[in-house]
C-alpha positions as CSV (number, residue, x, y, z in Angstrom):
1,M,142.0,151.1,48.2
2,E,143.4,154.4,46.8
3,H,140.9,154.5,43.9
4,R,138.0,153.9,46.3
5,I,139.2,156.7,48.7
6,N,139.8,159.2,45.9
7,K,136.3,158.5,44.4
8,L,134.6,159.1,47.7
9,R,136.7,162.2,48.4
10,R,135.5,163.8,45.1
11,K,131.9,162.9,45.8
12,L,132.1,164.2,49.4
13,K,133.8,167.5,48.4
14,G,130.5,168.5,46.6
15,E,128.4,167.5,49.7
16,L,130.3,169.3,52.5
17,D,131.1,173.0,53.0
18,K,134.8,173.9,52.8
19,E,135.5,173.9,56.5
20,R,133.8,170.6,57.1
21,Y,135.7,169.0,54.2
22,E,139.0,170.2,55.6
23,H,138.0,168.8,59.0
24,T,137.1,165.5,57.3
25,L,140.5,165.2,55.6
26,G,142.1,165.9,59.0
27,V,140.1,163.1,60.6
28,M,140.9,160.7,57.8
29,Y,144.7,161.3,58.1
30,T,144.6,161.3,61.9
31,S,142.6,158.0,61.9
32,A,145.2,156.5,59.5
33,A,148.0,157.5,61.8
34,L,146.2,156.0,64.8
35,A,145.4,152.8,62.9
36,M,149.1,152.4,62.0
37,C,150.1,153.0,65.6
38,H,147.6,150.7,67.2
39,G,147.4,148.0,64.6
40,A,143.9,148.6,63.2
41,D,142.9,148.1,59.6
42,L,144.3,151.1,57.7
43,E,141.7,151.1,54.9
44,Q,138.8,150.9,57.3
45,A,140.3,153.8,59.3
46,L,140.7,155.9,56.2
47,L,137.1,155.2,55.0
48,A,135.5,155.7,58.4
49,G,137.5,158.9,58.9
50,L,136.5,160.2,55.5
51,L,132.8,159.5,55.9
52,H,132.3,160.1,59.6
53,D,130.6,163.6,58.9
54,C,129.0,162.8,55.6
55,A,125.6,163.9,57.0
56,K,126.9,166.9,58.9
57,C,125.8,169.5,56.4
58,V,122.3,168.2,56.1
59,S,120.0,170.8,57.7
60,A,118.5,170.1,61.1
61,K,115.0,169.8,59.6
62,N,116.2,167.4,56.9
63,K,118.1,165.3,59.5
64,I,114.9,164.7,61.4
65,K,112.9,164.1,58.2
66,L,115.4,161.6,56.9
67,C,115.7,159.7,60.2
68,R,111.9,159.4,60.3
69,K,111.7,158.3,56.7
70,Y,114.3,155.6,57.2
71,H,113.1,154.6,60.7
72,L,116.2,155.6,62.5
73,G,115.1,156.2,66.1
74,I,115.3,159.8,67.4
75,S,115.8,160.3,71.2
76,E,114.5,163.3,73.1
77,V,118.0,164.7,73.3
78,E,118.4,164.4,69.5
79,Y,115.1,166.2,68.9
80,K,116.5,169.1,71.1
81,N,119.9,168.9,69.4
82,P,119.4,167.5,65.8
83,S,123.1,168.0,65.1
84,L,123.7,164.7,67.1
85,L,121.7,162.9,64.4
86,H,124.5,163.3,61.9
87,A,126.3,160.2,63.3
88,K,123.5,157.6,62.9
89,L,122.3,159.3,59.7
90,G,125.9,159.4,58.5
91,A,126.2,155.6,59.0
92,F,123.0,155.1,57.1
93,L,124.1,157.3,54.2
94,A,127.6,155.7,54.1
95,A,125.8,152.4,53.4
96,K,123.1,153.6,51.1
97,K,124.8,156.5,49.2
98,Y,128.5,155.7,49.4
99,H,128.1,151.9,49.2
100,V,130.1,151.0,52.3
101,K,129.3,147.4,53.3
102,E,131.8,146.9,56.2
103,K,129.9,146.8,59.5
104,E,133.0,148.0,61.4
105,I,133.1,151.2,59.4
106,L,129.4,151.9,59.8
107,N,129.5,151.3,63.5
108,A,132.5,153.7,63.9
109,I,130.6,156.4,62.0
110,A,127.4,155.8,64.1
111,S,129.2,156.1,67.4
112,H,131.7,158.9,66.7
113,T,129.8,161.6,68.6
114,T,128.7,159.8,71.8
115,G,130.8,156.7,72.0
116,H,129.4,153.7,73.8
117,P,130.6,151.1,76.3
118,Q,133.0,148.5,75.0
119,M,134.0,150.3,71.8
120,S,136.0,148.5,69.1
121,L,139.5,149.7,68.3
122,L,138.2,151.4,65.1
123,E,135.4,153.1,66.9
124,K,137.9,154.5,69.4
125,I,140.1,155.7,66.6
126,I,137.4,157.6,64.8
127,Y,136.0,159.1,68.1
128,I,139.5,160.3,69.1
129,A,140.6,161.5,65.6
130,D,137.4,163.6,65.3
131,Y,138.3,165.3,68.6
132,M,141.9,166.0,68.0
133,E,142.6,166.3,64.3
134,P,145.2,169.1,63.6
135,G,142.6,171.6,62.4
136,R,140.5,171.4,65.6
137,E,140.5,174.4,67.8
138,E,142.8,174.1,70.8
139,L,140.6,172.7,73.6
140,P,141.8,172.5,77.1
141,N,144.3,169.5,77.6
142,M,144.5,169.0,73.8
143,A,148.3,168.6,73.9
144,D,147.9,165.8,76.5
145,V,145.1,164.2,74.5
146,R,147.3,164.1,71.3
147,K,150.2,162.5,73.2
148,L,147.9,160.0,74.9
149,A,146.3,159.0,71.7
150,F,149.5,157.3,70.5
151,R,150.5,155.9,73.9
152,D,147.3,154.6,75.5
153,I,144.1,154.7,73.5
154,D,141.7,153.8,76.4
155,E,143.3,156.4,78.6
156,C,142.9,159.0,75.8
157,L,139.3,158.1,75.2
158,Y,138.6,158.4,79.0
159,R,140.3,161.8,79.0
160,I,138.2,163.1,76.1
161,L,135.0,161.9,77.6
162,K,135.8,163.5,81.0
163,D,136.8,166.8,79.3
164,S,133.7,166.8,77.0
165,L,131.3,166.2,79.9
166,A,132.9,168.9,82.0
167,Y,132.7,171.3,79.0
168,L,129.0,170.5,78.3
169,K,128.1,171.0,81.9
170,T,129.8,174.5,82.0
171,K,127.8,175.4,78.9
172,D,124.6,174.0,80.4
173,M,124.1,171.9,77.3
174,T,122.0,168.8,77.0
175,I,124.1,165.7,77.5
176,D,123.4,162.5,75.6
177,I,122.9,159.6,78.0
178,M,125.2,157.4,75.9
179,T,128.1,159.8,76.5
180,E,127.6,159.5,80.2
181,K,127.3,155.7,80.0
182,T,130.5,155.5,77.9
183,Y,132.3,157.8,80.4
184,E,131.2,155.6,83.4
185,Y,132.2,152.4,81.6
186,Y,135.8,153.6,80.9
187,K,136.1,155.3,84.3
188,K,135.3,151.9,85.8
189,K,137.5,149.9,83.4
190,L,140.5,152.2,84.1
191,R,139.6,152.3,87.9
192,K,139.4,156.1,88.0
193,E,138.2,157.7,91.2
194,E,137.6,161.3,90.2
195,L,134.3,163.1,89.5
């Protein structure tokens, strides 16, 4: 496991800018801590955390070009905001370029920006770790989110989705329909009344 991770870290360091690489390490270590806390596969959490943003530094134009080339569907929202494509393109590159075969890891990378209803434990871990890793700017409710992540993973996921949607609405940004569906699913699952 250690050899595989170190090899990928070296390769990735050349692909990402300094800030993105630091963030990636933060997500990798936070994912590992959450995996240990919630009983998920540690190696999968480390790998998914390490590779979750492997397509982040690809230019917007190239993201669209690569998604077209490899027949990865692009929604209207993704055309407007190509940065959202880094998740599905990242999953594709993790398989093709970094030789990750485990479906669970690829799914966690693919869904780490929008989430989806009925997420697996690993998918939840990567989504949450990406949001709250130690290097992240202090967003509203971050202290609560960080505590919740180790106590109740579904409650934490719901809180992040709720806060993210509220933030996107105040900024008048386009919201991916999958984020809304994910929020509605966990709101219902946890029997939440607000919003």
